[in-house]
N, C-alpha and C positions, 0 to 999 in steps of 0.2 A: 504492499500498497505504500503512496505517494502524500504528501501532508503540503497541504497548500496555507500560510498561516496568515492573518490579516490580521498585523500589531500599529497597538499604539494608545494614546493614554485615554484614558476614561473619555466618556460623551464625546464623542468626535466624531462617529457616525462610523463603527462600522458591525456593528449590526445592518440598521441601514443598510452598509453594503452590502454583505452578504445577502442582505433580502433582495437586493438587488443580482445579484449574480441566483440569488437563485431562483428567480423572472426567466433569466436569460437560458436555464437550464430547461426551466418547461416548458419554452420556446421548441425543443428538440428533445425533450424528455420525459420521462409521465414520475409523477410522484409517489412514491410507493405505502406511504402512513406519516403524512407530518402531524410532529406530535410539539406540542407547549410545551416550555421550558420554563422554569423560576415564576419572577411574576411582572417578568419587561414584556407587554404582546410582541414586542422584536424577535424577542427570542425564543427560535425555534430550533429542532432535528426531523433531518431528513434524513432517505437514499432517494436520489432521480440514478434510475435507471435507462436504458436504450440508447440516451448518447455515446455515439463511438463503441455502437457495445463494450459501454462502462459503468459500473456501478459508484456513483459517486454521494460519497456521505458528505449531509450539513450538517453541521453544528455552528450558531451565533452564540450560545451566551459565553462567552469570552472573560469573563469576572472571574469563575468559579475554575482555578486550578484542579481542585480534583474531578469535579463533572467535565473535565475537555481531558485528564488523561484516562477516567474511563472508559467515554464515550472509542476515545483511540484503540482501546484496546476491546471494546465492544461491534467497534466497529473493522476491524481489521479480524475478528472472531466470524463474521460474518462474508465475507470477502472482501470489502469493499475495494476501489484499484486507489479510487481519491476520498480523503478526508480534508476538508474546506472549512475553517473554523478562525474565529474572530480569539483575538486575545490582550487580554490592557495588559500593558505593559508601566498602570499605576502604581502595581506594588511586584513584588517577586514572585513568580510561580512559577513554584522550585520544580512540584511536581506536573505541570504541564508539558516544564521545560525538557525534563530530563525525558518521561514522556517523547514528544516532539521526534528526540533528536536520535532516537533508537528508530526511524526510520526516516528514508528521504526526504527531507522537504527544503519548501520556498518557501521561505519569508518576505510577505510584503510590508513598506514602513506608509502607510495610514496617510493618504496626503488629506489634510484640512485646509477647510480656508482660507482664501487673503484677500486680502486686494484683488490682486489677477487669475482668482479660480473662486467662484459660488461653491455653496457645501453640495449642492446637486451635482454640479460640477464634478469637485473632486468624488465625490461617487461613484458617480458613472464611469470614469476615469478607472477607478481603481475593479472597477467590481469587471469592466470591459480587459482588464489589466489581467486579471485571477482570471476570468472562463479563456483567454488565449494560452493559459496555462495548458489544459484541461488539452 
């Protein structure tokens, strides 16, 4: 399994970006069982199938290191080809980082809004960059 991680500070659009990526995946693939995670309505987990004959796990709750680590094990056991997640860098995420580093992984730094780019543009750009890695 290969892991794609969207990293950044809390409340900078990681879950929103993962949601945009998820919608891109659903244009070409099929959801198997989307489930909410935690208390944030933007946080969810699902497996998308039938895009390039891949099994792609998506996990957007980037603040809980233990949950990320457990999800990686779970989706690896389900023979997913990719695990895509967000990871908050506001505090150390030792369990999550240790588990991520056991796999081939690509880490993308979350683009944040500025005078030259809107939040929507930053989120769309990051989602499309992640989609291109699949």
